[in-house]
N, C-alpha and C positions, 0 to 999 in steps of 0.2 A: 334803207335798212330798217328792220323792225325794231321797236323799242324793247326794253328789258322785260316788260310784262308780257308782250307778245311772244318773245323768245321763250320765256319760261312755260307759257301755256302750250306753245307748239311742241316743245320738247316732251312734255308730259303726254300729250296726245299721241306723239310718235311712238313713245314707249308702249302705250296701250294698244296701238295699232299693230305693233310687232308681235303681240301675243295672239293674234288671230290665227286660226288654223290655216294650213296651206290650201285646203280646199276652198275655204271662204275667200281667200285672196285671189285664187284663180277665177272664181265666179265673178268677183268684183271687177277684175281686169277685163273680162269678156264683155261687160256691160258698156253701152255707148256712153260717151262723156255726158251728153244730155239726151234723154229718151226722145225719140222722134226726129232728131236732127242728125245729119251727117257730121262726122267728126271735124271736118275742116270748118264747117259753119259754127259748130259748138266751140271750137278753139277761138274763133273770132269773138264770140259772145263772152267767153270766159276770160279773155285778155283784158276785159274792163273790170274784172273783180280783183280786189286787193290780194296780193300774194299770201299774206298770213291767213286769210279766210279760205283760199283754195287749199292751202296746206292742211288745214284742220278738218276739212269735210270728209274726204275719202281718199283711198290709195290711188285711184286712177287720176284724180285731179292733182294729187301730190306728184305723181310721176310726170304729168304733163308740165308742171312747173320747171322741170329740169330737161325738157325736150329741146333739142337744138332749134326746132321750128316754132317754139313759143317765146314771146317777148321776155327777156331775162330780167330778173330783179337784181339789185346791186348787192355786192358782197364786199367784205373787207379782206384784203390780201396783205400778207406780211412775209418779209424775209426773216427767218428765225434762226438764231444760233443755239445749238443744242450741246449738252455735255457729252452726247454720244460720239465716240471717236470715229465711228463708221460713217455717219452723216452729220457732220457738225453744222452745216449750213443748208437751208432749203427754203423754198417758197411754199406757203400754206394759204388756204382760203378759209375764212370763217363764214359759215352759213348762218345767217341771222334767224332763219326759220327753225332749224333744228338745233341751233346753238352748239355746233360742233366744228372743230378744225379738221380740214381735209387737205392732205398733201397734194400739191400741184404735181401732175405726172411728169416724169422725166422724158426727154426726147426719145423717140423710137430708136432701135438699134442701127438703122440705116442713116441716122441723123448725127452730125457731129455732137459729141457729148458736151454738156455744160462744163465750162472750164473750172478748174479748182480755184475757188475764190478765197482769198486770204483776208482774214479779219484782224489777226494779231501777228506781230513780228517783234523779235527781241530788240530791234532798234527803236521801237516805239512802245515802250512798256506802259505808258500812261494813257494811251489813246488807241482807238480802233483805226484800222486802215479803211478808207472809204470804199463802198460798193454802191455804185450809182445806177439807179433804175428810175424809169418814169412811166407814167400811164398816158396813153393818147388813143383816141378813137376806139376805145374798148380793147386795147392791147396793152400788155405789160412788156416793157422793153428794158433789157439789161444792157447798159451802155459802157460802163467803165469800172475797172477794178485793178487790183495789184497782184502780181505774182510774188513768190517767195524771194525772187531776186530783185524785188522792188522795180519791176517793169510793168508796162501796161498789159493787162491780162486779156483784153478783148480786141481782136482784129476785125470782128463783125458784130453788129448788134444781135442779140438773141431775143427773139420775139415770141411771146406766148399769147394765143388767142383763146380766151376762156370758153367762148360759146362752142367752138369746135374742138377744144381740148388739144390743140396742136401747137407745136413749136416750129419755128422756121428761122433761117438766117437772113439778116438784112445784107445790103451791099457792103463791100469792104470799106472800113473807115480809112480815109486817106492818111490821116495821122492819128493812130491809136494813142490815147492819152489817159491820164488819171489826174486826180485832184483838179478837176475842171468844173466849169459851170455847165449844167445840163438841164434841159427843160423842153417844153413844146408850146407852140402857139399856131393857130390857124392850120391845123392838120400837118404840121411839120415838126421834126425833131431837130434840136439845136445842141451843139457842144461848142464851148468857147473857152479859150485860154487853157490852162492846165500844163502838165508836164508829160513829155513823150518818153522815149527810152533814156534820154538825157535832157537836162534843161536847155531850152532853146528860146531865145527872145522872139523869134518868128512864130513858134508854136504858142507861146504865152500871149501873143497879140492876136492870134488867128481865131476865126469862128467858121463853123461849117454847118450846113443845113441838109437834112434829108426829108423830102416829102415822101410819105409812105406810098404814093402812087408812082414814084419815079425809081428807076433802077440804079441810081448812083447819088452820091453826095455832091454838093456844090459849095464853093466858097461864097462867103458873104463878106461885107465890109469888115476889115480888121479893127481891133481896138487900138487906141492911141498908145497904150502901154501894156505891160504884162502883170499888172497888179491883181489880176483875178486868178493867178496860179498859186496862191498861198494855201488854199484848202478847197475841198469839194463843197460846192454850194448848189442850191436849187435855184434854177432860173424859172420865173413864174410868168406864164402867158396871160395877158389881159388885153382884150379889145384890140388885137392886131399888133401888140407890142410885147417885148420880152423884158422883164424886170429882174435885176439881180444886184446883190451886194457882194463885196469881196471878202467879208469877214462875218462869221456867225456871232450871235449873241449881242450883248450890249456894248461891245468894244467899238471904238471909233472906226468908222468904215466909209468906203466910197460906194456910190451907187451908179448904175449904168442902165440905160434903156435902149434896146434895139428896136428901131422902127422898121417893121417888115416891108411895108409899102414903099418906103423911100430908101431902103437899104442903107441906113446910117445909124450911128450911135448918138444918143441924146443924153442930156443931163436929167437926173431923177429929180422930181419935185421935192422941195425942202421938207414939207410936212410928211411926205411918204417915207423919205429917208430917215427922218428923226424918229419916227415911230416903229421902224423896222428893228425891233429889239428881240427877235427870236425867229423860230421857224415860220415860214409863210407858205400859203397856197391860195389858189384862185378857184372859185366855184363856177364851173362852166365858162371860164374866161370872161366872166362878167363882174364879179366882186372878189376883192382880194382881202384875205384875213391874215392876221399875225397873232402869235401867242407871245406875250411878254413873259419870257421864261423865268425871270426873277420874281415877278409878282403873281404869276398864274392868272393873267388876264387875257381873254380872247377878245380881239378888237377887229372891227371892220373899217376899211378905208373908204372915206368920202372924197371922191375926186373933185367934186365941185368946190368943197371947202378946203381941200388939201389937208385933211386932218383925220385922225383915227377916233372911232367911237366904240366905247366898251359894249360888249355883248354879254359876257358872263365872267365872273371871277371864281376860281375854284382851286383848292389845294392840289387837286389831281392834275392841274395844268402846269404847276411849278416844275421847272426843270425839263419841260418838254423838249425833245431833240428833233422831232420832225412832225409835220402835220400833212394831212391829205384831205381833199374836199370832194364831195359828190352826193347827189341825191338829197340835198338839204342838210347834210351832216358834215361836221368837221371832226376828224379823227386825229388824236395826238398821242405820240409815244410818251408814256408817263416817265417820271423820274426813275432812273436806274433800269429803264427798259423792262419794267416789271408788269406792265399792262398797257392797255390802249383806252384812253378816255374818248368817249363819243359825245359830241354836243349836237343837239337838234337846234339849228339856228333858224328854222322856219317858224317854230312856235315862240311866242313871247309871253312870259319870260322864257329864255332858252333853258332846255333841260340837259343834264349831263349824267352819264353812267359809265362804268368801266367794264371792258371786255378783258377777261384774263387769258393770257396765252396758254398753250399746253404746258404741263409741268416740266420743270427743268429746262426751260428755254428762255431766251432773251430776244426781245424784239429789236431788229436792226433797221428795218424800213417798212413803210406801209403804203398801200394804195387802195383806192375805191374803184372797183371794176364790175362788169356783169358777172353773175354767178357762172360757175362751170357747168357744162352739160353733163348729164349722166349717160354712160354707155348703155344702161339698161332701158332708157326712155325710148 
């Protein structure tokens, strides 16, 4: 994702470009991408140019950036709660080049509609009901939610592919659930524990896996107990293992590690568990990060020393409720869901800035995924 300076510059240039005459735009679109080269060769050459630079040069290059055939840059995706009674919940994408929020399209008429997702219920005045989604292999997957009758809302995963702008249904979930642990590792989606239509000790101990290449879910080794059905938690994939804790925040908690290769559950290293004091995410399944939500400290885990190392401390990270990682950035939902803090962890010292959501919205969940393609490209 582009930094705040790049975003501001790109937005200004976009506005200036929009003031060109229609005739000038048509003439520009008729020009080859690179004079003297066929477009397919020009695309290969331009794929090595940074996206902010392509965006700022000309309209044809800007359109190329959003073409399904061109390597996509990363964008920020968010599930937003709106005060609008007609569309209270929806997924949006933040384009870092134009600095604009774009609604994720709804499924087509011949596709099952997205279910009604419940965020609030009179029985839970002081908390939101969980809506669990993950990102994997360039896809956004909606996995678990709750109906107004406090039942699991999803019998199938809903999958959105940004590059093609298309939704599809995944295979039926053998045991639809809510308040579960959900995550991904090594190209597969996992759900563990949770609650089905009613509480069941078998469901609370169970775990299931779906490889995106396979047509069905499969069972994996069950947990020894049902202690991970207390609330919805993010399971974090790291180097062939899936890490999770059973309680959010600084409360006393238990950790668990699922070893994919050996199909067994293992104990979490002491140092990793001790520092798991807030929302957690992994960068490319290679490095795990946590935000200490009380102190506003972003930390990186050192597996060799079994300890956490501080990356940056900021008031914008205090009270963070969820984080997402991708492209060298850590994104965190700020206190009160009023914005999204973005940390560049590649540069040292790390830099941080805040992306504001659309007016009158609240950020519920975030992901880092490839940008959406434009139908006009």
